[in-house]
ZADO-1210 file (C-alpha; in nm, 4 decimals, padded with zeros to 6 digits):
<atoms>
<atom x="-02.8807" y="-01.0679" z="-02.9013" code="MET" pos="1"/>
<atom x="-02.7986" y="-01.2972" z="-02.6143" code="SER" pos="2"/>
<atom x="-02.5668" y="-01.0624" z="-02.4444" code="TYR" pos="3"/>
<atom x="-02.8266" y="-00.8190" z="-02.4326" code="LEU" pos="4"/>
<atom x="-03.0710" y="-01.0510" z="-02.2970" code="THR" pos="5"/>
<atom x="-02.8182" y="-01.1809" z="-02.0247" code="ALA" pos="6"/>
<atom x="-02.7600" y="-00.8190" z="-01.9171" code="ILE" pos="7"/>
<atom x="-03.1269" y="-00.7527" z="-01.9029" code="ASP" pos="8"/>
<atom x="-03.1884" y="-01.0503" z="-01.6803" code="THR" pos="9"/>
<atom x="-02.8945" y="-00.9527" z="-01.4549" code="GLY" pos="10"/>
<atom x="-03.0173" y="-00.6158" z="-01.4178" code="ILE" pos="11"/>
<atom x="-03.3772" y="-00.7564" z="-01.3267" code="GLU" pos="12"/>
<atom x="-03.2319" y="-00.9761" z="-01.0613" code="LYS" pos="13"/>
<atom x="-03.0444" y="-00.6881" z="-00.9043" code="ILE" pos="14"/>
<atom x="-03.3551" y="-00.4651" z="-00.9061" code="ILE" pos="15"/>
<atom x="-03.5605" y="-00.7364" z="-00.7616" code="SER" pos="16"/>
<atom x="-03.3605" y="-00.7629" z="-00.4477" code="LYS" pos="17"/>
<atom x="-03.2317" y="-00.4161" z="-00.3639" code="PRO" pos="18"/>
<atom x="-03.1728" y="-00.5079" z="-00.0332" code="LEU" pos="19"/>
<atom x="-02.8829" y="-00.7362" z="-00.1438" code="ILE" pos="20"/>
<atom x="-02.7777" y="-00.4493" z="-00.3871" code="SER" pos="21"/>
<atom x="-02.7388" y="-00.2083" z="-00.1214" code="ILE" pos="22"/>
<atom x="-02.5629" y="-00.4207" z="00.1075" code="THR" pos="23"/>
<atom x="-02.3085" y="-00.4988" z="-00.1414" code="CYS" pos="24"/>
<atom x="-02.2530" y="-00.1465" z="-00.2048" code="ILE" pos="25"/>
<atom x="-02.2041" y="-00.0685" z="00.1716" code="ILE" pos="26"/>
<atom x="-01.9509" y="-00.3597" z="00.1732" code="LEU" pos="27"/>
<atom x="-01.7613" y="-00.2171" z="-00.1231" code="ILE" pos="28"/>
<atom x="-01.7608" y="00.1233" z="00.0152" code="GLY" pos="29"/>
<atom x="-01.6446" y="00.0160" z="00.3504" code="PHE" pos="30"/>
<atom x="-01.3654" y="-00.1890" z="00.1837" code="LEU" pos="31"/>
<atom x="-01.2475" y="00.0704" z="-00.0355" code="ILE" pos="32"/>
<atom x="-01.2274" y="00.3096" z="00.2669" code="ARG" pos="33"/>
<atom x="-01.0456" y="00.0616" z="00.4881" code="ILE" pos="34"/>
<atom x="-00.8083" y="-00.0402" z="00.1983" code="TYR" pos="35"/>
<atom x="-00.6947" y="00.3414" z="00.1104" code="PHE" pos="36"/>
<atom x="-00.6779" y="00.4556" z="00.5046" code="THR" pos="37"/>
<atom x="-00.3161" y="00.5306" z="00.5772" code="PRO" pos="38"/>
<atom x="-00.3245" y="00.3423" z="00.9268" code="TRP" pos="39"/>
<atom x="00.0527" y="00.3843" z="00.9732" code="ASN" pos="40"/>
<atom x="00.0461" y="00.7764" z="00.9336" code="LEU" pos="41"/>
<atom x="-00.0562" y="01.0024" z="01.1946" code="PRO" pos="42"/>
<atom x="-00.2702" y="01.2190" z="00.9825" code="THR" pos="43"/>
<atom x="-00.2981" y="01.3777" z="00.6268" code="ASN" pos="44"/>
<atom x="-00.4949" y="01.6840" z="00.7510" code="SER" pos="45"/>
<atom x="-00.4133" y="01.9254" z="01.0335" code="PHE" pos="46"/>
<atom x="-00.7645" y="01.9941" z="01.0911" code="ASP" pos="47"/>
<atom x="-00.8160" y="01.6478" z="01.2320" code="SER" pos="48"/>
<atom x="-00.5396" y="01.6682" z="01.4490" code="ILE" pos="49"/>
<atom x="-00.7113" y="01.9978" z="01.5967" code="ILE" pos="50"/>
<atom x="-01.0512" y="01.8153" z="01.6201" code="LEU" pos="51"/>
<atom x="-00.8784" y="01.5145" z="01.7959" code="MET" pos="52"/>
<atom x="-00.7096" y="01.7593" z="02.0398" code="ILE" pos="53"/>
<atom x="-01.0402" y="01.9305" z="02.1046" code="GLU" pos="54"/>
<atom x="-01.2157" y="01.5839" z="02.1590" code="ALA" pos="55"/>
<atom x="-00.9568" y="01.5082" z="02.4116" code="LEU" pos="56"/>
<atom x="-00.9888" y="01.8213" z="02.5921" code="GLU" pos="57"/>
<atom x="-01.3828" y="01.7716" z="02.5957" code="TYR" pos="58"/>
<atom x="-01.3441" y="01.3947" z="02.7295" code="SER" pos="59"/>
<atom x="-01.1098" y="01.5422" z="03.0053" code="ASN" pos="60"/>
<atom x="-01.3486" y="01.7775" z="03.1315" code="GLY" pos="61"/>
<atom x="-01.2063" y="02.1057" z="02.9800" code="ASP" pos="62"/>
<atom x="-01.4535" y="02.2977" z="02.7946" code="PHE" pos="63"/>
<atom x="-01.2450" y="02.6146" z="02.7826" code="SER" pos="64"/>
<atom x="-01.1580" y="02.5898" z="02.4256" code="GLY" pos="65"/>
<atom x="-01.5240" y="02.5629" z="02.2952" code="TRP" pos="66"/>
<atom x="-01.5418" y="02.6607" z="01.9758" code="SER" pos="67"/>
<atom x="-01.7907" y="02.6905" z="01.6837" code="ASN" pos="68"/>
<atom x="-01.7256" y="02.3500" z="01.5427" code="ARG" pos="69"/>
<atom x="-01.8064" y="02.1763" z="01.8742" code="PHE" pos="70"/>
<atom x="-02.0281" y="01.8868" z="01.7281" code="LEU" pos="71"/>
<atom x="-01.7841" y="01.6614" z="01.5892" code="TRP" pos="72"/>
<atom x="-01.5169" y="01.6800" z="01.8836" code="PRO" pos="73"/>
<atom x="-01.8268" y="01.6450" z="02.1180" code="LEU" pos="74"/>
<atom x="-01.9297" y="01.3065" z="01.9458" code="VAL" pos="75"/>
<atom x="-01.5633" y="01.1960" z="01.9473" code="LEU" pos="76"/>
<atom x="-01.5006" y="01.2881" z="02.3190" code="SER" pos="77"/>
<atom x="-01.7865" y="01.0348" z="02.4038" code="ALA" pos="78"/>
<atom x="-01.6006" y="00.7403" z="02.2487" code="PHE" pos="79"/>
<atom x="-01.2667" y="00.8855" z="02.3826" code="TYR" pos="80"/>
<atom x="-01.4156" y="00.8353" z="02.7174" code="LEU" pos="81"/>
<atom x="-01.5004" y="00.4545" z="02.6507" code="ILE" pos="82"/>
<atom x="-01.1415" y="00.3746" z="02.5149" code="PHE" pos="83"/>
<atom x="-00.8305" y="00.5002" z="02.6858" code="ASN" pos="84"/>
<atom x="-00.5294" y="00.4819" z="02.4730" code="PHE" pos="85"/>
<atom x="-00.1896" y="00.5441" z="02.5759" code="GLU" pos="86"/>
<atom x="-00.0784" y="00.7674" z="02.2755" code="ASN" pos="87"/>
<atom x="-00.2591" y="01.0191" z="02.0289" code="ASN" pos="88"/>
<atom x="-00.1927" y="00.7818" z="01.7364" code="PHE" pos="89"/>
<atom x="-00.4464" y="00.5348" z="01.8463" code="ASP" pos="90"/>
<atom x="-00.7101" y="00.8210" z="01.9196" code="TYR" pos="91"/>
<atom x="-00.6452" y="00.9267" z="01.5584" code="MET" pos="92"/>
<atom x="-00.7267" y="00.5615" z="01.4439" code="ASN" pos="93"/>
<atom x="-01.0427" y="00.5568" z="01.6380" code="LEU" pos="94"/>
<atom x="-01.1376" y="00.8927" z="01.4771" code="LEU" pos="95"/>
<atom x="-01.0608" y="00.7333" z="01.1328" code="ARG" pos="96"/>
<atom x="-01.2671" y="00.4322" z="01.2066" code="ILE" pos="97"/>
<atom x="-01.5656" y="00.6499" z="01.3462" code="LEU" pos="98"/>
<atom x="-01.5528" y="00.8804" z="01.0372" code="SER" pos="99"/>
<atom x="-01.5580" y="00.5659" z="00.7896" code="ILE" pos="100"/>
<atom x="-01.8493" y="00.4234" z="00.9769" code="THR" pos="101"/>
<atom x="-02.0472" y="00.7494" z="00.9650" code="ILE" pos="102"/>
<atom x="-01.9504" y="00.7908" z="00.6008" code="SER" pos="103"/>
<atom x="-02.0748" y="00.4177" z="00.5062" code="VAL" pos="104"/>
<atom x="-02.3914" y="00.4807" z="00.7156" code="SER" pos="105"/>
<atom x="-02.4980" y="00.7541" z="00.4893" code="THR" pos="106"/>
<atom x="-02.5081" y="00.5212" z="00.2000" code="ILE" pos="107"/>
<atom x="-02.8687" y="00.3787" z="00.2654" code="PRO" pos="108"/>
<atom x="-03.0018" y="00.7076" z="00.3299" code="VAL" pos="109"/>
<atom x="-02.8785" y="00.8152" z="-00.0105" code="VAL" pos="110"/>
<atom x="-03.0470" y="00.5220" z="-00.1420" code="TYR" pos="111"/>
<atom x="-03.3748" y="00.6228" z="-00.0015" code="PHE" pos="112"/>
<atom x="-03.3406" y="00.9693" z="-00.1253" code="ILE" pos="113"/>
<atom x="-03.2743" y="00.8613" z="-00.4666" code="ALA" pos="114"/>
<atom x="-03.5614" y="00.6088" z="-00.4547" code="LYS" pos="115"/>
<atom x="-03.8087" y="00.9077" z="-00.4019" code="LYS" pos="116"/>
<atom x="-03.7135" y="01.0599" z="-00.7407" code="TYR" pos="117"/>
<atom x="-03.5884" y="00.8102" z="-00.9807" code="VAL" pos="118"/>
<atom x="-03.6642" y="00.4305" z="-01.0726" code="ASP" pos="119"/>
<atom x="-03.4995" y="00.1492" z="-00.8359" code="ILE" pos="120"/>
<atom x="-03.2281" y="00.0801" z="-01.0855" code="LYS" pos="121"/>
<atom x="-03.1151" y="00.4324" z="-01.0993" code="TYR" pos="122"/>
<atom x="-03.1145" y="00.4530" z="-00.7330" code="ALA" pos="123"/>
<atom x="-02.9106" y="00.1902" z="-00.6962" code="ILE" pos="124"/>
<atom x="-02.6619" y="00.3240" z="-00.9393" code="LEU" pos="125"/>
<atom x="-02.6740" y="00.6619" z="-00.7436" code="ALA" pos="126"/>
<atom x="-02.5934" y="00.5106" z="-00.4497" code="THR" pos="127"/>
<atom x="-02.3003" y="00.3201" z="-00.5973" code="LEU" pos="128"/>
<atom x="-02.1642" y="00.6497" z="-00.7525" code="PHE" pos="129"/>
<atom x="-02.1986" y="00.7892" z="-00.3964" code="PHE" pos="130"/>
<atom x="-02.0324" y="00.5109" z="-00.2415" code="ALA" pos="131"/>
<atom x="-01.7223" y="00.5075" z="-00.4543" code="ILE" pos="132"/>
<atom x="-01.6806" y="00.9046" z="-00.4994" code="GLU" pos="133"/>
<atom x="-01.3196" y="00.9685" z="-00.4298" code="PRO" pos="134"/>
<atom x="-01.3393" y="01.3155" z="-00.2277" code="ASN" pos="135"/>
<atom x="-01.6038" y="01.1366" z="00.0050" code="LEU" pos="136"/>
<atom x="-01.3708" y="00.8499" z="00.0639" code="ILE" pos="137"/>
<atom x="-01.0779" y="01.0867" z="00.1332" code="GLU" pos="138"/>
<atom x="-01.2940" y="01.3003" z="00.3547" code="ASN" pos="139"/>
<atom x="-01.3891" y="00.9962" z="00.5554" code="SER" pos="140"/>
<atom x="-01.0362" y="00.8463" z="00.5822" code="ILE" pos="141"/>
<atom x="-00.8860" y="01.1609" z="00.7065" code="PHE" pos="142"/>
<atom x="-01.1219" y="01.1830" z="00.9905" code="GLY" pos="143"/>
<atom x="-01.2881" y="01.5243" z="00.8762" code="MET" pos="144"/>
<atom x="-01.6369" y="01.6716" z="00.9772" code="THR" pos="145"/>
<atom x="-01.7819" y="01.6232" z="00.6465" code="GLU" pos="146"/>
<atom x="-01.9203" y="01.2691" z="00.6864" code="PRO" pos="147"/>
<atom x="-02.1198" y="01.3556" z="01.0097" code="LEU" pos="148"/>
<atom x="-02.2414" y="01.6861" z="00.7935" code="PHE" pos="149"/>
<atom x="-02.3134" y="01.4880" z="00.5056" code="ILE" pos="150"/>
<atom x="-02.5164" y="01.2157" z="00.7194" code="LEU" pos="151"/>
<atom x="-02.7066" y="01.4893" z="00.9226" code="LEU" pos="152"/>
<atom x="-02.8041" y="01.6692" z="00.6064" code="GLY" pos="153"/>
<atom x="-02.8784" y="01.3575" z="00.4183" code="SER" pos="154"/>
<atom x="-03.1265" y="01.2576" z="00.7124" code="ILE" pos="155"/>
<atom x="-03.2754" y="01.5977" z="00.7281" code="SER" pos="156"/>
<atom x="-03.3378" y="01.6367" z="00.3609" code="PHE" pos="157"/>
<atom x="-03.4883" y="01.2875" z="00.3445" code="TYR" pos="158"/>
</atoms>
């Protein structure tokens, strides 16, 4: 029975300070995404290359290739104006960093949504499952549009 009481006291400590738990989950999610990001490869997705090219065109003032997926390249072009790299490889890494940052910033929003529907300990667990979900990690390290879509959708749902 001492193991069960130790587990219960550990869970109570986690529940009593959810800010620390969410901060740890954010850190774990960020470190997992950074660890699995292929920094030495140009990309794993042709869609992210197209999005990067469109963002570079927008940052140079060329809006002739305006498409229906303009939001993510428009956000990227604002950052591409700030940073002036010599090659496209660095722009792709910046795209990955922004995508990872947006993906990780969705974690607290998921916690607030889960807290509205379930108890705090289950909300923390749901947040952990969201942070370590492999498909979401994969989409964020490829530089796809899904992290921005998930963040905006989660904020609108909240």
